[in-house]
C-alpha positions as CSV (number, residue, x, y, z in Angstrom):
1,M,-3.6,-7.6,38.0
2,T,-0.9,-5.6,36.2
3,T,2.1,-6.9,34.1
4,D,5.3,-5.4,33.1
5,R,6.4,-5.3,29.4
6,H,9.5,-4.1,27.7
7,F,9.2,-1.4,25.1
8,Y,12.0,0.3,23.1
9,I,12.5,4.0,23.7
10,E,15.0,5.4,21.2
11,S,16.6,7.9,23.6
12,F,17.1,5.6,26.5
13,G,17.3,2.0,25.2
14,T,15.1,-0.6,26.9
15,I,13.1,0.3,30.0
16,Q,10.4,-1.5,32.0
17,L,7.0,0.0,31.7
18,S,4.0,-1.1,33.8
19,A,0.9,-1.9,31.7
20,F,-1.3,-0.5,34.4
21,R,-3.8,2.0,32.7
22,I,-2.1,1.4,29.3
23,G,-4.1,-0.6,26.8
24,Q,-2.1,-3.0,24.6
25,S,-3.7,-4.0,21.3
26,P,-5.3,-7.4,21.1
27,F,-3.5,-7.7,17.7
28,A,0.0,-6.8,19.0
29,H,1.1,-10.4,19.5
30,R,0.7,-11.0,15.8
31,Y,3.4,-8.5,14.8
32,A,5.3,-7.1,17.8
33,T,9.0,-8.1,18.5
34,D,11.6,-6.8,20.9
35,Q,12.5,-4.2,18.3
36,T,9.0,-2.7,17.9
37,V,8.8,0.9,18.9
38,F,5.4,1.8,20.5
39,C,3.8,5.2,21.2
40,L,0.9,6.0,23.5
41,Y,-2.3,7.7,22.2
42,C,-5.7,7.7,24.0
43,D,-4.0,5.5,26.7
44,R,-3.4,2.9,24.0
45,L,-0.1,1.6,22.7
46,Y,0.3,1.4,18.9
47,P,3.4,0.6,16.7
48,V,5.2,3.6,15.3
49,K,8.1,1.5,14.0
50,M,8.8,-2.2,13.6
51,T,12.5,-1.5,14.1
52,P,14.2,1.6,15.5
53,G,15.7,2.5,12.1
54,E,12.7,1.6,10.0
55,D,12.5,3.4,6.6
56,P,8.8,4.3,6.1
57,V,9.1,5.1,2.4
58,P,8.7,1.5,0.9
59,N,5.5,1.0,2.8
60,Y,4.4,4.5,1.9
61,W,4.5,3.6,-1.8
62,K,2.6,0.3,-1.1
63,L,0.0,2.4,0.7
64,R,-0.3,4.9,-2.2
65,R,-0.3,2.2,-5.0
66,G,-2.0,-0.7,-3.3
67,V,-3.3,-1.4,0.2
68,M,-1.9,-1.6,3.8
69,L,-3.2,-2.8,7.1
70,Y,-2.7,-0.6,10.3
71,D,-3.3,-1.3,14.0
72,V,-4.4,2.2,15.3
73,P,-5.2,3.5,18.7
74,E,-8.4,5.5,17.9
75,K,-10.9,5.4,20.7
76,P,-14.7,5.7,20.2
77,L,-17.0,6.9,22.9
78,E,-20.6,5.7,22.9
79,I,-23.5,8.2,23.5
80,I,-26.8,6.4,23.6
81,G,-30.3,7.4,24.7
82,P,-33.2,9.7,23.7
83,D,-31.2,12.8,24.2
84,A,-28.0,11.6,22.5
85,S,-28.3,14.0,19.5
86,R,-29.2,16.8,21.9
87,L,-26.0,16.4,23.9
88,L,-23.8,16.1,20.8
89,G,-25.5,19.1,19.3
90,K,-24.5,21.0,22.5
91,V,-20.9,20.1,22.6
92,L,-20.0,19.9,18.8
93,T,-19.9,22.7,16.3
94,C,-21.3,20.5,13.5
95,R,-24.9,19.6,12.9
96,V,-25.7,16.3,14.5
97,E,-29.5,16.1,14.4
98,T,-29.5,15.9,10.6
99,L,-26.9,13.1,10.5
100,P,-28.5,10.0,9.0
101,V,-28.0,6.5,10.5
102,G,-25.0,5.0,8.7
103,R,-23.2,8.3,8.2
104,A,-20.2,10.0,9.8
105,R,-19.2,13.6,10.1
106,Y,-16.2,15.5,11.3
107,G,-16.9,17.3,14.6
108,L,-15.1,19.9,16.7
109,A,-15.8,20.5,20.3
110,C,-14.9,23.9,21.7
111,R,-14.5,25.5,25.1
112,S,-16.7,28.5,26.0
113,D,-14.0,30.9,24.8
114,G,-14.2,29.3,21.3
115,T,-10.8,27.5,21.4
116,I,-10.7,23.8,20.3
117,L,-11.0,21.2,23.0
118,M,-11.3,18.1,20.9
119,D,-11.8,17.0,17.3
120,G,-13.0,13.7,16.0
121,V,-15.6,11.9,13.9
122,V,-19.2,11.4,15.0
123,M,-21.0,8.4,13.6
124,R,-24.7,7.5,13.9
125,L,-25.2,3.7,14.5
126,A,-28.9,4.0,15.3
127,P,-31.5,6.8,15.8
128,D,-30.5,7.1,19.5
129,R,-27.0,5.7,19.3
130,F,-23.8,7.5,18.3
131,W,-20.1,7.0,18.5
132,Y,-17.6,9.8,18.7
133,V,-14.2,8.7,17.7
134,K,-12.0,11.2,19.5
135,A,-8.5,12.4,19.3
136,N,-5.9,12.0,22.0
137,G,-6.9,13.5,25.4
138,E,-9.7,13.3,28.0
139,F,-13.2,13.9,26.6
140,Q,-15.5,11.4,28.3
141,S,-15.8,13.5,31.5
142,W,-16.6,16.5,29.4
143,L,-19.5,14.7,27.8
144,E,-20.7,13.4,31.1
145,A,-20.6,16.8,32.7
146,N,-22.6,18.3,29.9
147,A,-25.1,15.3,30.0
148,I,-26.4,16.1,33.5
149,G,-30.2,16.2,33.3
150,L,-30.3,14.4,29.9
151,D,-31.6,11.0,29.2
152,I,-28.4,9.4,27.9
153,R,-25.5,7.2,28.8
154,V,-21.9,7.9,27.9
155,S,-19.5,5.0,27.9
156,D,-16.3,3.5,26.5
157,P,-17.2,0.6,24.3
158,D,-13.6,-0.6,24.4
159,S,-13.5,-1.0,20.7
160,R,-10.1,-1.5,19.0
161,V,-9.7,-0.3,15.5
162,L,-8.0,-1.6,12.4
163,Q,-7.5,0.6,9.3
164,I,-7.2,-0.8,5.8
165,Q,-5.9,2.0,3.5
166,G,-5.0,2.5,-0.1
167,P,-6.5,2.3,-3.6
168,K,-7.3,-1.5,-3.1
169,S,-8.8,-1.1,0.3
170,L,-12.4,-1.6,-0.9
171,H,-11.4,-4.7,-2.8
172,V,-10.2,-6.2,0.4
173,L,-13.4,-5.3,2.2
174,N,-15.5,-6.8,-0.6
175,A,-13.5,-10.0,-0.4
176,A,-13.8,-10.1,3.4
177,M,-17.6,-9.8,3.0
178,G,-17.7,-12.6,0.5
179,G,-18.6,-10.1,-2.2
180,G,-21.6,-7.7,-2.7
181,L,-20.1,-4.5,-1.3
182,S,-22.6,-1.8,-2.5
183,E,-21.7,1.1,-4.8
184,D,-23.5,3.2,-2.3
185,F,-20.8,2.7,0.4
186,K,-19.2,6.1,-0.1
187,Y,-16.8,8.4,1.7
188,F,-17.9,9.0,5.4
189,H,-20.5,6.3,5.1
190,A,-20.6,3.5,7.8
191,D,-22.5,0.3,8.4
192,F,-22.5,-3.1,10.0
193,F,-21.0,-5.8,7.8
194,D,-20.2,-9.4,8.1
195,V,-16.4,-9.2,7.9
196,C,-14.6,-12.5,7.9
197,G,-17.6,-14.1,9.5
198,Q,-18.0,-11.5,12.3
199,R,-20.6,-8.7,12.5
200,L,-18.6,-5.4,12.8
201,W,-19.0,-1.7,12.3
202,V,-17.1,-0.4,9.3
203,S,-16.6,3.2,8.2
204,R,-15.2,4.7,5.0
205,T,-12.7,6.9,6.9
206,G,-9.1,6.9,7.8
207,W,-5.9,8.8,8.6
208,T,-4.1,8.7,5.2
209,G,-6.0,10.8,2.6
210,E,-6.3,7.6,0.5
211,T,-9.4,5.5,-0.1
212,G,-9.8,3.5,3.1
213,I,-11.9,1.9,5.7
214,E,-11.8,1.5,9.5
215,I,-13.0,-1.7,11.2
216,Y,-14.3,-1.4,14.8
217,C,-14.0,-4.5,17.0
218,N,-16.6,-5.5,19.7
219,S,-15.8,-6.0,23.4
220,G,-19.3,-7.4,24.1
221,P,-21.9,-8.9,24.3
222,E,-20.4,-10.8,21.3
223,P,-16.7,-10.1,21.6
224,T,-14.6,-10.1,18.4
225,D,-12.3,-13.0,17.8
226,H,-9.3,-10.8,17.1
227,D,-7.0,-13.6,15.9
228,A,-9.7,-14.9,13.4
229,L,-10.3,-11.3,12.2
230,W,-6.5,-10.7,11.7
231,D,-5.9,-13.9,9.9
232,G,-9.1,-13.5,7.8
233,L,-8.2,-10.0,6.7
234,L,-4.6,-10.8,5.7
235,A,-5.9,-13.8,3.7
236,C,-8.5,-11.7,1.9
237,G,-5.9,-9.0,1.3
238,E,-3.1,-11.3,0.0
239,P,-4.4,-11.3,-3.6
240,F,-4.2,-7.5,-3.5
241,G,-0.7,-7.4,-2.0
242,M,-1.9,-6.2,1.4
243,E,0.7,-6.1,4.2
244,F,0.8,-4.9,7.7
245,S,2.7,-1.6,8.5
246,S,3.5,0.4,11.5
247,S,2.2,3.9,11.5
248,S,5.4,5.4,10.1
249,S,4.2,5.2,6.5
250,M,0.8,6.5,7.6
251,G,2.5,9.4,9.3
252,L,4.1,10.6,6.0
253,R,0.8,10.4,4.2
254,R,-1.3,12.1,6.9
255,V,1.0,15.2,6.7
256,E,0.7,15.3,2.9
257,S,-3.0,15.0,3.3
258,G,-3.3,17.9,5.7
259,I,-4.8,15.9,8.5
260,L,-4.3,17.7,11.8
261,D,-3.5,16.1,15.2
262,N,-5.3,17.6,18.1
263,G,-3.0,18.9,20.9
264,T,0.1,19.1,18.6
265,D,-1.0,20.7,15.3
266,I,-4.2,22.0,16.9
267,E,-2.4,23.7,19.7
268,P,-4.1,24.9,22.9
269,G,-5.6,28.4,22.4
270,L,-6.3,27.8,18.7
271,T,-9.9,28.5,17.5
272,P,-11.4,26.6,14.5
273,Y,-10.6,29.7,12.4
274,G,-7.0,29.9,13.4
275,A,-6.7,26.2,12.6
276,G,-8.2,26.6,9.1
277,L,-11.3,24.6,10.2
278,G,-13.9,27.4,10.2
279,Q,-16.0,25.6,7.7
280,F,-16.9,23.1,10.4
281,V,-18.5,25.7,12.6
282,K,-22.3,25.7,11.8
283,F,-24.2,28.7,13.1
284,D,-27.5,27.6,11.6
285,K,-28.1,25.2,14.5
286,D,-29.1,25.4,18.1
287,G,-26.7,26.9,20.5
288,F,-23.4,25.0,21.2
289,I,-20.6,25.6,23.6
290,G,-18.3,28.3,22.3
291,R,-20.9,29.8,19.9
292,D,-21.0,33.3,21.4
293,A,-17.2,33.6,21.4
294,L,-16.9,32.3,17.8
295,E,-19.5,34.7,16.5
296,T,-17.2,37.6,17.4
297,A,-13.8,35.8,17.0
298,D,-11.0,36.9,14.7
299,R,-11.5,34.8,11.5
300,S,-7.8,35.0,10.5
301,Q,-6.1,31.7,9.8
302,L,-2.8,31.0,11.7
303,L,-2.1,27.3,10.7
304,F,-0.8,26.7,7.2
305,G,1.3,24.3,5.2
306,L,5.0,24.9,4.5
307,V,7.1,23.5,1.6
308,C,10.9,23.6,1.7
309,A,13.1,22.1,-1.0
310,T,16.3,22.0,0.9
311,A,15.4,20.9,4.5
312,T,12.9,18.6,6.3
313,P,10.8,20.6,8.8
314,E,10.6,19.3,12.3
315,A,8.3,20.2,15.2
316,G,9.6,23.3,17.0
317,M,11.7,24.7,14.2
318,H,11.3,28.5,13.9
319,V,10.0,30.3,10.8
320,H,11.2,33.8,9.9
321,F,9.7,36.5,7.7
322,N,11.3,39.9,7.0
323,D,14.3,38.9,9.3
324,R,12.2,38.2,12.4
325,P,10.6,35.1,13.9
326,V,6.9,34.8,13.1
327,G,6.0,31.2,13.9
328,H,7.0,27.6,14.4
329,M,6.5,24.2,13.0
330,T,4.1,21.8,14.7
331,V,5.1,18.7,12.5
332,G,7.2,18.0,9.5
333,S,8.4,15.2,7.2
334,W,9.9,14.6,3.8
335,S,7.2,14.1,1.1
336,P,8.1,11.3,-1.3
337,T,5.5,12.5,-3.7
338,L,6.6,16.1,-3.8
339,D,10.3,15.3,-3.2
340,A,10.4,18.2,-0.7
341,G,10.2,18.9,3.0
342,I,6.7,19.7,4.2
343,G,5.0,20.5,7.5
344,Y,2.5,22.7,9.3
345,V,3.6,26.2,10.4
346,R,1.7,27.9,13.2
347,F,2.1,31.7,12.9
348,D,2.1,33.8,16.0
349,Q,-0.4,36.3,14.5
350,P,-2.1,37.2,11.3
351,L,0.0,38.9,8.6
352,P,-0.8,42.6,8.9
353,G,-2.8,43.8,5.9
354,G,-2.5,40.4,4.1
355,D,-2.6,36.6,4.1
356,W,0.3,34.2,4.9
357,Y,-0.6,32.0,1.9
358,G,2.0,32.1,-0.9
359,K,4.5,34.1,1.1
360,T,8.2,33.2,1.0
361,V,9.5,32.6,4.5
362,F,12.7,31.1,6.0
363,L,12.7,27.8,7.9
364,H,15.6,27.8,10.5
365,D,16.9,24.3,11.0
366,R,18.4,22.9,14.3
367,D,21.7,24.6,13.5
368,G,20.0,27.9,12.9
369,T,20.6,27.8,9.1
370,P,17.8,29.5,7.1
371,H,16.1,27.6,4.3
372,E,13.8,29.3,1.8
373,A,10.3,27.9,2.0
374,T,6.8,28.7,0.7
375,V,3.6,28.9,2.7
376,D,0.9,26.6,1.2
377,T,-2.6,25.6,1.7
378,L,-3.5,22.1,3.0
379,P,-3.5,19.4,1.8
380,F,-0.2,19.3,0.0
381,V,-1.2,16.4,-2.2
382,D,-4.7,15.8,-3.8
383,K,-5.8,19.4,-3.2
384,Q,-9.4,18.6,-4.0
385,K,-9.4,15.5,-1.7
386,Q,-10.7,13.2,-4.4
387,L,-8.7,10.1,-3.5
388,P,-10.7,9.1,-0.4
389,R,-13.9,9.7,-2.4
390,A,-13.0,7.1,-5.0
391,V,-16.2,5.4,-6.4
392,W,-16.5,1.7,-5.8
393,S,-17.5,0.0,-9.0
394,G,-19.3,-2.8,-7.1
395,S,-17.5,-5.5,-9.2
396,G,-14.2,-5.6,-7.4
397,S,-12.4,-5.0,-10.7
């Protein structure tokens, strides 16, 4: 049975949209109104704004200084069976067989020509059980096609994800567990915890570049009581000032943090080297799809950061160098921390005889007006990526 729901689309007003093949969050009824602006990712709706004119900056600062709760559309796929690590080792460029239980690792999947097909985080829940939390786009069929002849099962566990992000996020988790969060729960670690009385998988990951966690709900055989989890988390987070936010504040922070979105920032035809992700290609492992092409691929980086003091970059804006177009923006925003416009620039080709980093270029706004800008490395803020690695004291203080 399908139902029709009303969602606000800024360009067209209110339209009717069938819910067929679109997954609404089980938490949506706790925050959604007729003014909530939704977006679609992994065939799942998620809130990008609570009102059409929402200002993300106040919640951005609450995220940076405290803690915020987000309802996100991330979608894990489950790979389970004796050959699970063998399959993932074949389709991902990272090492999977060495990943311990209770750990997560960033993993790229490439086509045979070495271009990026998918990116995501692989987590090991048990020796023969993995989850791959994928980006937007189809990937289950790719796994299934490459699993022919292997003793595994690929499935969608239908797990909805909540993110708790910010310097106080571990305090909230500790409270939700009733205390006792171990000091060993570090960045890119994961485990099953009793969260607000329910056994759930929790990882120290996120989409903000801040200290944070992700909580994965169950669809069965012991389905999560989503309302009880929502109420319990907000109650545990209240002493730390935790509030719910749409993804608008998260979006500002993810750009500052240099987090790439597959399909938009990681454009079709881009290799890991072009995207600046060459460090995630491991040649000291058994063969993986795209290996031969990557061994001989051009190692030049084409995707960089861009900082502009006088304009806010937007996707599609052109970038010029020496009075000629040389690239375009894939995303942009105003950075409250840097008080400048920032974004990612995709160059058409390597700079002959040099590197794009540090070069002065000109961002052409929608009116064609040029604005001086500087090519930068990612991330823009917290260059050494120490914020998400914050050490938990174990005391909650």
